[in-house]
All heavy atoms as a GROMACS GRO file, in nm:
protein
  609
    1MET      N    1   1.627   2.440   0.977
    1MET     CA    2   1.610   2.457   1.119
    1MET      C    3   1.613   2.319   1.189
    1MET      O    4   1.657   2.307   1.314
    1MET     CB    5   1.484   2.534   1.156
    1MET     CG    6   1.461   2.561   1.296
    1MET     SD    7   1.312   2.648   1.320
    1MET     CE    8   1.326   2.789   1.236
    2ASN      N    9   1.562   2.210   1.130
    2ASN     CA   10   1.559   2.086   1.187
    2ASN      C   11   1.701   2.043   1.202
    2ASN      O   12   1.777   2.016   1.110
    2ASN     CB   13   1.475   1.986   1.099
    2ASN     CG   14   1.457   1.847   1.174
    2ASN    OD1   15   1.529   1.815   1.265
    2ASN    ND2   16   1.360   1.779   1.125
    3ARG      N   17   1.740   2.010   1.323
    3ARG     CA   18   1.887   1.965   1.357
    3ARG      C   19   1.906   1.816   1.345
    3ARG      O   20   1.986   1.772   1.415
    3ARG     CB   21   1.925   2.025   1.487
    3ARG     CG   22   1.924   2.178   1.485
    3ARG     CD   23   1.968   2.228   1.620
    3ARG     NE   24   2.018   2.361   1.599
    3ARG     CZ   25   2.118   2.405   1.666
    3ARG    NH1   26   2.183   2.343   1.751
    3ARG    NH2   27   2.159   2.536   1.640
    4GLY      N   28   1.813   1.748   1.272
    4GLY     CA   29   1.842   1.615   1.259
    4GLY      C   30   1.775   1.522   1.369
    4GLY      O   31   1.817   1.418   1.405
    5PHE      N   32   1.666   1.572   1.428
    5PHE     CA   33   1.596   1.498   1.526
    5PHE      C   34   1.512   1.405   1.448
    5PHE      O   35   1.410   1.438   1.375
    5PHE     CB   36   1.501   1.588   1.618
    5PHE     CG   37   1.587   1.684   1.709
    5PHE    CD1   38   1.576   1.816   1.680
    5PHE    CD2   39   1.676   1.642   1.796
    5PHE    CE1   40   1.641   1.914   1.767
    5PHE    CE2   41   1.743   1.728   1.880
    5PHE     CZ   42   1.742   1.861   1.859
    6GLU      N   43   1.529   1.276   1.461
    6GLU     CA   44   1.457   1.184   1.395
    6GLU      C   45   1.310   1.172   1.446
    6GLU      O   46   1.290   1.178   1.553
    6GLU     CB   47   1.520   1.035   1.418
    6GLU     CG   48   1.453   0.925   1.342
    6GLU     CD   49   1.514   0.792   1.363
    6GLU    OE1   50   1.629   0.785   1.422
    6GLU    OE2   51   1.451   0.689   1.320
    7GLY      N   52   1.218   1.165   1.345
    7GLY     CA   53   1.064   1.167   1.373
    7GLY      C   54   1.014   1.297   1.419
    7GLY      O   55   0.904   1.299   1.465
    8VAL      N   56   1.101   1.399   1.404
    8VAL     CA   57   1.043   1.540   1.442
    8VAL      C   58   1.068   1.629   1.330
    8VAL      O   59   1.175   1.643   1.272
    8VAL     CB   60   1.124   1.589   1.565
    8VAL    CG1   61   1.074   1.726   1.595
    8VAL    CG2   62   1.094   1.495   1.679
    9ARG      N   63   0.975   1.717   1.288
    9ARG     CA   64   0.994   1.815   1.183
    9ARG      C   65   0.892   1.931   1.208
    9ARG      O   66   0.786   1.920   1.257
    9ARG     CB   67   0.980   1.753   1.055
    9ARG     CG   68   0.827   1.717   1.016
    9ARG     CD   69   0.810   1.667   0.878
    9ARG     NE   70   0.677   1.671   0.834
    9ARG     CZ   71   0.633   1.781   0.771
    9ARG    NH1   72   0.685   1.901   0.762
    9ARG    NH2   73   0.486   1.771   0.736
   10PRO      N   74   0.939   2.049   1.156
   10PRO     CA   75   0.852   2.163   1.149
   10PRO      C   76   0.741   2.125   1.059
   10PRO      O   77   0.754   2.089   0.950
   10PRO     CB   78   0.937   2.270   1.100
   10PRO     CG   79   1.066   2.232   1.114
   10PRO     CD   80   1.079   2.088   1.098
   11ALA      N   81   0.608   2.159   1.101
   11ALA     CA   82   0.489   2.130   1.028
   11ALA      C   83   0.444   2.267   0.963
   11ALA      O   84   0.386   2.269   0.851
   11ALA     CB   85   0.390   2.058   1.099
   12SER      N   86   0.459   2.374   1.031
   12SER     CA   87   0.418   2.509   0.993
   12SER      C   88   0.492   2.603   1.070
   12SER      O   89   0.577   2.560   1.152
   12SER     CB   90   0.268   2.520   1.006
   12SER     OG   91   0.240   2.531   1.151
   13GLU      N   92   0.458   2.722   1.057
   13GLU     CA   93   0.541   2.838   1.144
   13GLU      C   94   0.492   2.826   1.293
   13GLU      O   95   0.556   2.895   1.371
   13GLU     CB   96   0.492   2.975   1.084
   13GLU     CG   97   0.552   3.001   0.945
   13GLU     CD   98   0.532   3.140   0.896
   13GLU    OE1   99   0.467   3.222   0.983
   13GLU    OE2  100   0.555   3.168   0.786
   14SER      N  101   0.384   2.754   1.320
   14SER     CA  102   0.334   2.742   1.456
   14SER      C  103   0.315   2.603   1.510
   14SER      O  104   0.257   2.583   1.609
   14SER     CB  105   0.207   2.821   1.467
   14SER     OG  106   0.107   2.756   1.386
   15SER      N  107   0.361   2.496   1.446
   15SER     CA  108   0.349   2.361   1.496
   15SER      C  109   0.465   2.272   1.446
   15SER      O  110   0.534   2.299   1.351
   15SER     CB  111   0.221   2.301   1.452
   15SER     OG  112   0.215   2.290   1.304
   16ILE      N  113   0.476   2.167   1.522
   16ILE     CA  114   0.583   2.068   1.501
   16ILE      C  115   0.511   1.932   1.498
   16ILE      O  116   0.424   1.913   1.557
   16ILE     CB  117   0.684   2.060   1.626
   16ILE    CG1  118   0.752   2.213   1.634
   16ILE    CG2  119   0.783   1.953   1.608
   16ILE    CD1  120   0.836   2.215   1.768
   17GLU      N  121   0.557   1.848   1.398
   17GLU     CA  122   0.509   1.715   1.386
   17GLU      C  123   0.597   1.612   1.451
   17GLU      O  124   0.725   1.632   1.427
   17GLU     CB  125   0.482   1.672   1.231
   17GLU     CG  126   0.349   1.714   1.182
   17GLU     CD  127   0.339   1.661   1.044
   17GLU    OE1  128   0.416   1.592   0.993
   17GLU    OE2  129   0.221   1.692   0.988
   18ILE      N  130   0.549   1.518   1.521
   18ILE     CA  131   0.625   1.401   1.575
   18ILE      C  132   0.560   1.279   1.512
   18ILE      O  133   0.444   1.270   1.496
   18ILE     CB  134   0.642   1.404   1.724
   18ILE    CG1  135   0.495   1.380   1.786
   18ILE    CG2  136   0.712   1.519   1.784
   18ILE    CD1  137   0.502   1.351   1.943
   19SER      N  138   0.645   1.184   1.477
   19SER     CA  139   0.593   1.054   1.428
   19SER      C  140   0.655   0.933   1.503
   19SER      O  141   0.774   0.953   1.553
   19SER     CB  142   0.627   1.035   1.276
   19SER     OG  143   0.763   1.038   1.250
   20PHE      N  144   0.580   0.842   1.527
   20PHE     CA  145   0.630   0.723   1.598
   20PHE      C  146   0.536   0.604   1.558
   20PHE      O  147   0.441   0.617   1.493
   20PHE     CB  148   0.624   0.743   1.757
   20PHE     CG  149   0.493   0.788   1.796
   20PHE    CD1  150   0.395   0.705   1.846
   20PHE    CD2  151   0.469   0.922   1.798
   20PHE    CE1  152   0.268   0.747   1.887
   20PHE    CE2  153   0.331   0.960   1.832
   20PHE     CZ  154   0.233   0.888   1.883
   21GLU      N  155   0.583   0.476   1.589
   21GLU     CA  156   0.506   0.359   1.561
   21GLU      C  157   0.432   0.317   1.680
   21GLU      O  158   0.495   0.309   1.786
   21GLU     CB  159   0.603   0.250   1.516
   21GLU     CG  160   0.671   0.265   1.384
   21GLU     CD  161   0.581   0.245   1.269
   21GLU    OE1  162   0.492   0.167   1.271
   21GLU    OE2  163   0.599   0.326   1.157
   22PHE      N  164   0.306   0.291   1.670
   22PHE     CA  165   0.226   0.240   1.780
   22PHE      C  166   0.121   0.146   1.729
   22PHE      O  167   0.054   0.178   1.629
   22PHE     CB  168   0.155   0.354   1.855
   22PHE     CG  169   0.074   0.316   1.975
   22PHE    CD1  170   0.123   0.240   2.076
   22PHE    CD2  171  -0.055   0.334   1.971
   22PHE    CE1  172   0.043   0.210   2.184
   22PHE    CE2  173  -0.145   0.300   2.072
   22PHE     CZ  174  -0.085   0.234   2.185
   23ALA      N  175   0.105   0.033   1.795
   23ALA     CA  176  -0.001  -0.068   1.755
   23ALA      C  177   0.015  -0.104   1.608
   23ALA      O  178  -0.092  -0.122   1.538
   23ALA     CB  179  -0.140  -0.018   1.790
   24GLY      N  180   0.131  -0.118   1.564
   24GLY     CA  181   0.156  -0.158   1.416
   24GLY      C  182   0.129  -0.041   1.316
   24GLY      O  183   0.129  -0.075   1.190
   25ARG      N  184   0.103   0.074   1.362
   25ARG     CA  185   0.081   0.185   1.268
   25ARG      C  186   0.172   0.308   1.293
   25ARG      O  187   0.223   0.322   1.400
   25ARG     CB  188  -0.069   0.243   1.296
   25ARG     CG  189  -0.175   0.143   1.255
   25ARG     CD  190  -0.313   0.192   1.273
   25ARG     NE  191  -0.338   0.319   1.213
   25ARG     CZ  192  -0.443   0.400   1.235
   25ARG    NH1  193  -0.529   0.358   1.320
   25ARG    NH2  194  -0.457   0.508   1.170
   26ARG      N  195   0.201   0.380   1.188
   26ARG     CA  196   0.281   0.496   1.197
   26ARG      C  197   0.180   0.612   1.244
   26ARG      O  198   0.082   0.624   1.172
   26ARG     CB  199   0.342   0.535   1.059
   26ARG     CG  200   0.422   0.663   1.071
   26ARG     CD  201   0.500   0.682   0.937
   26ARG     NE  202   0.565   0.813   0.940
   26ARG     CZ  203   0.518   0.925   0.888
   26ARG    NH1  204   0.404   0.931   0.826
   26ARG    NH2  205   0.594   1.033   0.891
   27CYS      N  206   0.214   0.678   1.335
   27CYS     CA  207   0.131   0.782   1.406
   27CYS      C  208   0.201   0.913   1.381
   27CYS      O  209   0.326   0.919   1.409
   27CYS     CB  210   0.098   0.764   1.542
   27CYS     SG  211   0.026   0.588   1.591
   28VAL      N  212   0.135   1.016   1.338
   28VAL     CA  213   0.189   1.144   1.332
   28VAL      C  214   0.085   1.235   1.402
   28VAL      O  215  -0.017   1.253   1.382
   28VAL     CB  216   0.200   1.192   1.175
   28VAL    CG1  217   0.246   1.332   1.173
   28VAL    CG2  218   0.276   1.088   1.096
   29GLU      N  219   0.155   1.310   1.496
   29GLU     CA  220   0.074   1.410   1.578
   29GLU      C  221   0.149   1.544   1.576
   29GLU      O  222   0.270   1.551   1.558
   29GLU     CB  223   0.070   1.362   1.729
   29GLU     CG  224   0.000   1.229   1.755
   29GLU     CD  225  -0.151   1.255   1.724
   29GLU    OE1  226  -0.203   1.373   1.724
   29GLU    OE2  227  -0.222   1.150   1.705
   30ARG      N  228   0.066   1.655   1.576
   30ARG     CA  229   0.121   1.794   1.570
   30ARG      C  230   0.120   1.843   1.719
   30ARG      O  231   0.023   1.818   1.790
   30ARG     CB  232   0.029   1.882   1.490
   30ARG     CG  233   0.053   1.868   1.345
   30ARG     CD  234   0.008   1.971   1.263
   30ARG     NE  235   0.032   1.957   1.121
   30ARG     CZ  236   0.041   2.057   1.030
   30ARG    NH1  237  -0.005   2.170   1.069
   30ARG    NH2  238   0.071   2.018   0.918
   31ILE      N  239   0.215   1.914   1.745
   31ILE     CA  240   0.239   1.984   1.877
   31ILE      C  241   0.230   2.139   1.836
   31ILE      O  242   0.311   2.180   1.761
   31ILE     CB  243   0.369   1.946   1.937
   31ILE    CG1  244   0.377   1.790   1.968
   31ILE    CG2  245   0.392   2.033   2.067
   31ILE    CD1  246   0.508   1.745   2.010
   32ARG      N  247   0.140   2.212   1.904
   32ARG     CA  248   0.138   2.345   1.886
   32ARG      C  249   0.248   2.417   1.952
   32ARG      O  250   0.247   2.449   2.080
   32ARG     CB  251   0.003   2.410   1.925
   32ARG     CG  252  -0.097   2.360   1.832
   32ARG     CD  253  -0.229   2.453   1.851
   32ARG     NE  254  -0.279   2.449   1.977
   32ARG     CZ  255  -0.396   2.500   2.013
   32ARG    NH1  256  -0.468   2.581   1.929
   32ARG    NH2  257  -0.433   2.492   2.143
   33ALA      N  258   0.361   2.446   1.875
   33ALA     CA  259   0.473   2.509   1.930
   33ALA      C  260   0.550   2.569   1.804
   33ALA      O  261   0.556   2.501   1.706
   33ALA     CB  262   0.558   2.428   2.012
   34LYS      N  263   0.597   2.687   1.817
   34LYS     CA  264   0.688   2.740   1.699
   34LYS      C  265   0.803   2.649   1.683
   34LYS      O  266   0.871   2.616   1.784
   34LYS     CB  267   0.722   2.885   1.736
   34LYS     CG  268   0.775   2.957   1.627
   34LYS     CD  269   0.794   3.106   1.663
   34LYS     CE  270   0.845   3.187   1.534
   34LYS     NZ  271   0.822   3.319   1.544
   35PRO      N  272   0.846   2.616   1.577
   35PRO     CA  273   0.954   2.528   1.538
   35PRO      C  274   1.092   2.582   1.553
   35PRO      O  275   1.168   2.588   1.470
   35PRO     CB  276   0.927   2.468   1.404
   35PRO     CG  277   0.859   2.570   1.336
   35PRO     CD  278   0.756   2.640   1.437
   36THR      N  279   1.116   2.639   1.685
   36THR     CA  280   1.252   2.691   1.714
   36THR      C  281   1.342   2.566   1.745
   36THR      O  282   1.297   2.459   1.760
   36THR     CB  283   1.243   2.776   1.835
   36THR    OG1  284   1.212   2.704   1.946
   36THR    CG2  285   1.150   2.895   1.805
   37ALA      N  286   1.469   2.590   1.750
   37ALA     CA  287   1.555   2.487   1.780
   37ALA      C  288   1.537   2.420   1.922
   37ALA      O  289   1.533   2.299   1.935
   37ALA     CB  290   1.711   2.533   1.776
   38ALA      N  291   1.506   2.509   2.012
   38ALA     CA  292   1.478   2.461   2.144
   38ALA      C  293   1.340   2.379   2.156
   38ALA      O  294   1.340   2.270   2.221
   38ALA     CB  295   1.461   2.577   2.245
   39ASN      N  296   1.241   2.427   2.075
   39ASN     CA  297   1.115   2.341   2.074
   39ASN      C  298   1.126   2.224   2.006
   39ASN      O  299   1.060   2.120   2.037
   39ASN     CB  300   1.000   2.444   2.021
   39ASN     CG  301   0.948   2.536   2.112
   39ASN    OD1  302   0.969   2.530   2.233
   39ASN    ND2  303   0.878   2.635   2.052
   40LEU      N  304   1.211   2.217   1.892
   40LEU     CA  305   1.230   2.093   1.819
   40LEU      C  306   1.302   1.989   1.908
   40LEU      O  307   1.262   1.871   1.908
   40LEU     CB  308   1.313   2.115   1.693
   40LEU     CG  309   1.240   2.189   1.585
   40LEU    CD1  310   1.332   2.238   1.474
   40LEU    CD2  311   1.128   2.096   1.523
   41LYS      N  312   1.398   2.041   1.999
   41LYS     CA  313   1.459   1.952   2.091
   41LYS      C  314   1.366   1.900   2.194
   41LYS      O  315   1.367   1.777   2.217
   41LYS     CB  316   1.589   2.023   2.162
   41LYS     CG  317   1.656   1.946   2.260
   41LYS     CD  318   1.764   2.013   2.320
   41LYS     CE  319   1.839   1.916   2.424
   41LYS     NZ  320   1.935   1.989   2.499
   42ARG      N  321   1.278   1.985   2.250
   42ARG     CA  322   1.174   1.931   2.348
   42ARG      C  323   1.077   1.833   2.276
   42ARG      O  324   1.040   1.736   2.339
   42ARG     CB  325   1.094   2.055   2.393
   42ARG     CG  326   1.166   2.125   2.508
   42ARG     CD  327   1.074   2.222   2.575
   42ARG     NE  328   1.064   2.353   2.509
   42ARG     CZ  329   1.140   2.451   2.513
   42ARG    NH1  330   1.245   2.440   2.588
   42ARG    NH2  331   1.123   2.560   2.448
   43ALA      N  332   1.038   1.863   2.149
   43ALA     CA  333   0.963   1.760   2.088
   43ALA      C  334   1.032   1.625   2.059
   43ALA      O  335   0.955   1.530   2.070
   43ALA     CB  336   0.921   1.817   1.939
   44ALA      N  337   1.152   1.632   2.033
   44ALA     CA  338   1.234   1.503   2.023
   44ALA      C  339   1.236   1.437   2.153
   44ALA      O  340   1.232   1.310   2.164
   44ALA     CB  341   1.374   1.534   1.968
   45GLU      N  342   1.254   1.511   2.266
   45GLU     CA  343   1.262   1.456   2.392
   45GLU      C  344   1.123   1.386   2.422
   45GLU      O  345   1.109   1.276   2.482
   45GLU     CB  346   1.294   1.543   2.505
   45GLU     CG  347   1.442   1.587   2.490
   45GLU     CD  348   1.474   1.715   2.570
   45GLU    OE1  349   1.388   1.786   2.623
   45GLU    OE2  350   1.594   1.742   2.581
   46ARG      N  351   1.012   1.454   2.388
   46ARG     CA  352   0.867   1.402   2.412
   46ARG      C  353   0.852   1.281   2.325
   46ARG      O  354   0.805   1.181   2.376
   46ARG     CB  355   0.768   1.504   2.372
   46ARG     CG  356   0.635   1.464   2.390
   46ARG     CD  357   0.533   1.576   2.367
   46ARG     NE  358   0.397   1.533   2.390
   46ARG     CZ  359   0.295   1.609   2.376
   46ARG    NH1  360   0.308   1.731   2.340
   46ARG    NH2  361   0.169   1.560   2.385
   47ARG      N  362   0.902   1.279   2.204
   47ARG     CA  363   0.896   1.157   2.119
   47ARG      C  364   0.967   1.042   2.183
   47ARG      O  365   0.926   0.933   2.187
   47ARG     CB  366   0.955   1.184   1.977
   47ARG     CG  367   0.945   1.068   1.884
   47ARG     CD  368   0.997   1.112   1.748
   47ARG     NE  369   0.991   1.002   1.664
   47ARG     CZ  370   1.102   0.914   1.638
   47ARG    NH1  371   1.212   0.934   1.697
   47ARG    NH2  372   1.090   0.798   1.559
   48SER      N  373   1.088   1.066   2.232
   48SER     CA  374   1.172   0.960   2.304
   48SER      C  375   1.096   0.902   2.424
   48SER      O  376   1.092   0.784   2.445
   48SER     CB  377   1.306   1.019   2.343
   48SER     OG  378   1.380   1.045   2.239
   49ALA      N  379   1.028   0.992   2.495
   49ALA     CA  380   0.950   0.946   2.622
   49ALA      C  381   0.829   0.862   2.567
   49ALA      O  382   0.798   0.756   2.626
   49ALA     CB  383   0.905   1.067   2.697
   50ILE      N  384   0.766   0.904   2.454
   50ILE     CA  385   0.657   0.817   2.407
   50ILE      C  386   0.702   0.686   2.367
   50ILE      O  387   0.642   0.582   2.400
   50ILE     CB  388   0.595   0.896   2.284
   50ILE    CG1  389   0.517   1.018   2.341
   50ILE    CG2  390   0.501   0.804   2.205
   50ILE    CD1  391   0.471   1.113   2.226
   51GLN      N  392   0.826   0.674   2.295
   51GLN     CA  393   0.871   0.556   2.249
   51GLN      C  394   0.913   0.464   2.363
   51GLN      O  395   0.899   0.345   2.358
   51GLN     CB  396   0.996   0.583   2.150
   51GLN     CG  397   0.951   0.638   2.021
   51GLN     CD  398   1.065   0.661   1.935
   51GLN    OE1  399   1.178   0.736   1.975
   51GLN    NE2  400   1.062   0.608   1.814
   52ALA      N  401   0.968   0.529   2.459
   52ALA     CA  402   1.005   0.450   2.590
   52ALA      C  403   0.880   0.381   2.649
   52ALA      O  404   0.872   0.273   2.697
   52ALA     CB  405   1.080   0.534   2.692
   53ALA      N  406   0.771   0.467   2.663
   53ALA     CA  407   0.640   0.422   2.720
   53ALA      C  408   0.580   0.301   2.642
   53ALA      O  409   0.524   0.213   2.694
   53ALA     CB  410   0.536   0.537   2.736
   54ILE      N  411   0.603   0.313   2.498
   54ILE     CA  412   0.542   0.212   2.413
   54ILE      C  413   0.624   0.085   2.445
   54ILE      O  414   0.566  -0.012   2.455
   54ILE     CB  415   0.546   0.251   2.266
   54ILE    CG1  416   0.456   0.367   2.231
   54ILE    CG2  417   0.534   0.138   2.174
   54ILE    CD1  418   0.469   0.440   2.107
   55ALA      N  419   0.759   0.108   2.447
   55ALA     CA  420   0.837  -0.017   2.472
   55ALA      C  421   0.804  -0.088   2.608
   55ALA      O  422   0.812  -0.208   2.625
   55ALA     CB  423   0.989   0.022   2.470
   56ARG      N  424   0.783   0.003   2.710
   56ARG     CA  425   0.740  -0.060   2.840
   56ARG      C  426   0.602  -0.118   2.844
   56ARG      O  427   0.570  -0.187   2.935
   56ARG     CB  428   0.754   0.043   2.948
   56ARG     CG  429   0.891   0.094   2.992
   56ARG     CD  430   0.883   0.192   3.116
   56ARG     NE  431   0.787   0.296   3.099
   56ARG     CZ  432   0.814   0.418   3.051
   56ARG    NH1  433   0.933   0.447   3.010
   56ARG    NH2  434   0.719   0.512   3.047
   57GLY      N  435   0.515  -0.080   2.746
   57GLY     CA  436   0.385  -0.121   2.741
   57GLY      C  437   0.287  -0.039   2.816
   57GLY      O  438   0.172  -0.084   2.853
   58ASP      N  439   0.328   0.077   2.864
   58ASP     CA  440   0.234   0.168   2.939
   58ASP      C  441   0.201   0.295   2.870
   58ASP      O  442   0.159   0.394   2.934
   58ASP     CB  443   0.285   0.175   3.070
   58ASP     CG  444   0.424   0.258   3.084
   58ASP    OD1  445   0.471   0.300   2.983
   58ASP    OD2  446   0.477   0.266   3.193
   59PHE      N  447   0.211   0.298   2.739
   59PHE     CA  448   0.171   0.418   2.664
   59PHE      C  449   0.021   0.434   2.651
   59PHE      O  450  -0.049   0.336   2.615
   59PHE     CB  451   0.235   0.412   2.527
   59PHE     CG  452   0.198   0.546   2.445
   59PHE    CD1  453   0.238   0.666   2.466
   59PHE    CD2  454   0.112   0.525   2.333
   59PHE    CE1  455   0.193   0.771   2.402
   59PHE    CE2  456   0.076   0.625   2.252
   59PHE     CZ  457   0.112   0.752   2.287
   60ASP      N  458  -0.032   0.545   2.688
   60ASP     CA  459  -0.178   0.577   2.681
   60ASP      C  460  -0.195   0.688   2.585
   60ASP      O  461  -0.172   0.810   2.619
   60ASP     CB  462  -0.238   0.600   2.817
   60ASP     CG  463  -0.387   0.620   2.819
   60ASP    OD1  464  -0.445   0.630   2.707
   60ASP    OD2  465  -0.447   0.620   2.924
   61TYR      N  466  -0.245   0.655   2.468
   61TYR     CA  467  -0.271   0.753   2.362
   61TYR      C  468  -0.364   0.860   2.408
   61TYR      O  469  -0.328   0.984   2.388
   61TYR     CB  470  -0.328   0.693   2.246
   61TYR     CG  471  -0.281   0.747   2.109
   61TYR    CD1  472  -0.188   0.686   2.027
   61TYR    CD2  473  -0.319   0.873   2.072
   61TYR    CE1  474  -0.140   0.731   1.912
   61TYR    CE2  475  -0.280   0.928   1.942
   61TYR     CZ  476  -0.185   0.854   1.872
   61TYR     OH  477  -0.135   0.915   1.762
   62ASP      N  478  -0.462   0.834   2.479
   62ASP     CA  479  -0.568   0.934   2.520
   62ASP      C  480  -0.505   1.031   2.618
   62ASP      O  481  -0.538   1.138   2.629
   62ASP     CB  482  -0.689   0.870   2.592
   62ASP     CG  483  -0.771   0.789   2.481
   62ASP    OD1  484  -0.776   0.833   2.362
   62ASP    OD2  485  -0.829   0.687   2.517
   63THR      N  486  -0.415   0.983   2.707
   63THR     CA  487  -0.352   1.063   2.811
   63THR      C  488  -0.252   1.165   2.737
   63THR      O  489  -0.233   1.273   2.776
   63THR     CB  490  -0.278   0.977   2.916
   63THR    OG1  491  -0.371   0.907   2.981
   63THR    CG2  492  -0.203   1.076   3.017
   64GLU      N  493  -0.173   1.101   2.650
   64GLU     CA  494  -0.071   1.179   2.582
   64GLU      C  495  -0.125   1.288   2.477
   64GLU      O  496  -0.069   1.398   2.481
   64GLU     CB  497   0.034   1.081   2.505
   64GLU     CG  498   0.154   1.154   2.445
   64GLU     CD  499   0.245   1.205   2.545
   64GLU    OE1  500   0.258   1.137   2.655
   64GLU    OE2  501   0.306   1.315   2.528
   65PHE      N  502  -0.225   1.240   2.414
   65PHE     CA  503  -0.291   1.335   2.313
   65PHE      C  504  -0.439   1.347   2.343
   65PHE      O  505  -0.528   1.296   2.266
   65PHE     CB  506  -0.265   1.284   2.165
   65PHE     CG  507  -0.127   1.273   2.136
   65PHE    CD1  508  -0.064   1.153   2.141
   65PHE    CD2  509  -0.043   1.390   2.108
   65PHE    CE1  510   0.074   1.141   2.108
   65PHE    CE2  511   0.088   1.386   2.077
   65PHE     CZ  512   0.151   1.259   2.080
   66PRO      N  513  -0.481   1.416   2.449
   66PRO     CA  514  -0.626   1.420   2.486
   66PRO      C  515  -0.718   1.480   2.399
   66PRO      O  516  -0.839   1.447   2.392
   66PRO     CB  517  -0.626   1.485   2.629
   66PRO     CG  518  -0.491   1.571   2.623
   66PRO     CD  519  -0.402   1.491   2.546
   67LYS      N  520  -0.663   1.571   2.310
   67LYS     CA  521  -0.753   1.637   2.220
   67LYS      C  522  -0.770   1.574   2.080
   67LYS      O  523  -0.846   1.617   2.002
   67LYS     CB  524  -0.701   1.781   2.186
   67LYS     CG  525  -0.701   1.866   2.313
   67LYS     CD  526  -0.653   2.010   2.283
   67LYS     CE  527  -0.652   2.099   2.405
   67LYS     NZ  528  -0.609   2.228   2.380
   68ARG      N  529  -0.705   1.457   2.070
   68ARG     CA  530  -0.721   1.378   1.953
   68ARG      C  531  -0.850   1.307   1.941
   68ARG      O  532  -0.885   1.248   2.042
   68ARG     CB  533  -0.604   1.274   1.950
   68ARG     CG  534  -0.604   1.178   1.837
   68ARG     CD  535  -0.562   1.242   1.703
   68ARG     NE  536  -0.561   1.134   1.606
   68ARG     CZ  537  -0.507   1.155   1.492
   68ARG    NH1  538  -0.450   1.278   1.453
   68ARG    NH2  539  -0.512   1.051   1.400
   69GLY      N  540  -0.920   1.326   1.842
   69GLY     CA  541  -1.058   1.246   1.824
   69GLY      C  542  -1.025   1.100   1.795
   69GLY      O  543  -0.921   1.059   1.775
   70ALA      N  544  -1.140   1.031   1.814
   70ALA     CA  545  -1.120   0.875   1.801
   70ALA      C  546  -1.088   0.826   1.653
   70ALA      O  547  -1.016   0.740   1.638
   70ALA     CB  548  -1.251   0.808   1.855
   71ALA      N  549  -1.126   0.910   1.559
   71ALA     CA  550  -1.105   0.876   1.414
   71ALA      C  551  -0.954   0.880   1.386
   71ALA      O  552  -0.886   0.978   1.412
   71ALA     CB  553  -1.184   0.967   1.330
   72GLY      N  554  -0.901   0.773   1.339
   72GLY     CA  555  -0.758   0.770   1.309
   72GLY      C  556  -0.667   0.742   1.420
   72GLY      O  557  -0.547   0.711   1.389
   73LYS      N  558  -0.728   0.727   1.535
   73LYS     CA  559  -0.642   0.691   1.648
   73LYS      C  560  -0.624   0.534   1.671
   73LYS      O  561  -0.716   0.469   1.661
   73LYS     CB  562  -0.703   0.749   1.783
   73LYS     CG  563  -0.611   0.727   1.902
   73LYS     CD  564  -0.676   0.767   2.036
   73LYS     CE  565  -0.736   0.909   2.026
   73LYS     NZ  566  -0.794   0.939   2.158
   74PRO      N  567  -0.496   0.489   1.672
   74PRO     CA  568  -0.483   0.344   1.685
   74PRO      C  569  -0.545   0.295   1.813
   74PRO      O  570  -0.551   0.371   1.914
   74PRO     CB  571  -0.330   0.328   1.689
   74PRO     CG  572  -0.270   0.462   1.669
   74PRO     CD  573  -0.375   0.565   1.676
   75THR      N  574  -0.579   0.169   1.819
   75THR     CA  575  -0.642   0.111   1.931
   75THR      C  576  -0.520   0.082   2.034
   75THR      O  577  -0.413   0.058   2.007
   75THR     CB  578  -0.712  -0.017   1.900
   75THR    OG1  579  -0.617  -0.110   1.847
   75THR    CG2  580  -0.826   0.009   1.804
   76GLN      N  581  -0.562   0.080   2.162
   76GLN     CA  582  -0.468   0.053   2.270
   76GLN      C  583  -0.418  -0.094   2.265
   76GLN      O  584  -0.313  -0.124   2.302
   76GLN     CB  585  -0.520   0.094   2.407
   76GLN     CG  586  -0.554   0.228   2.426
   76GLN     CD  587  -0.431   0.313   2.436
   76GLN    OE1  588  -0.368   0.356   2.334
   76GLN    NE2  589  -0.393   0.358   2.560
   77ASP      N  590  -0.514  -0.188   2.237
   77ASP     CA  591  -0.485  -0.324   2.228
   77ASP      C  592  -0.499  -0.375   2.083
   77ASP      O  593  -0.605  -0.415   2.047
   77ASP     CB  594  -0.583  -0.405   2.322
   77ASP     CG  595  -0.571  -0.356   2.468
   77ASP    OD1  596  -0.454  -0.351   2.518
   77ASP    OD2  597  -0.677  -0.326   2.527
   78PRO      N  598  -0.380  -0.385   2.016
   78PRO     CA  599  -0.383  -0.432   1.879
   78PRO      C  600  -0.438  -0.582   1.861
   78PRO      O  601  -0.401  -0.650   1.949
   78PRO     CB  602  -0.252  -0.416   1.824
   78PRO     CG  603  -0.157  -0.416   1.945
   78PRO     CD  604  -0.244  -0.361   2.060
   79ALA      N  605  -0.520  -0.615   1.758
   79ALA     CA  606  -0.581  -0.733   1.755
   79ALA      C  607  -0.470  -0.831   1.697
   79ALA      O  608  -0.383  -0.810   1.629
   79ALA     CB  609  -0.690  -0.735   1.654
   0.00000   0.00000   0.00000
């Protein structure tokens, strides 16, 4: 079902995983959406927007993933 969207894969019957680099770490987040072709495409577009925000320097992890707990979340300002 994955049509080759880099950094995007079905995680279960009801979720999609996206992965990206942030603050020197590989981050993997789940999106609750059935992994249909259309949803995988939307997830890939969201991942692209995240990567663009990281490149611009205005990515805010807390805004993008508000339900994510502090444990395991990369810091906004890497040391």
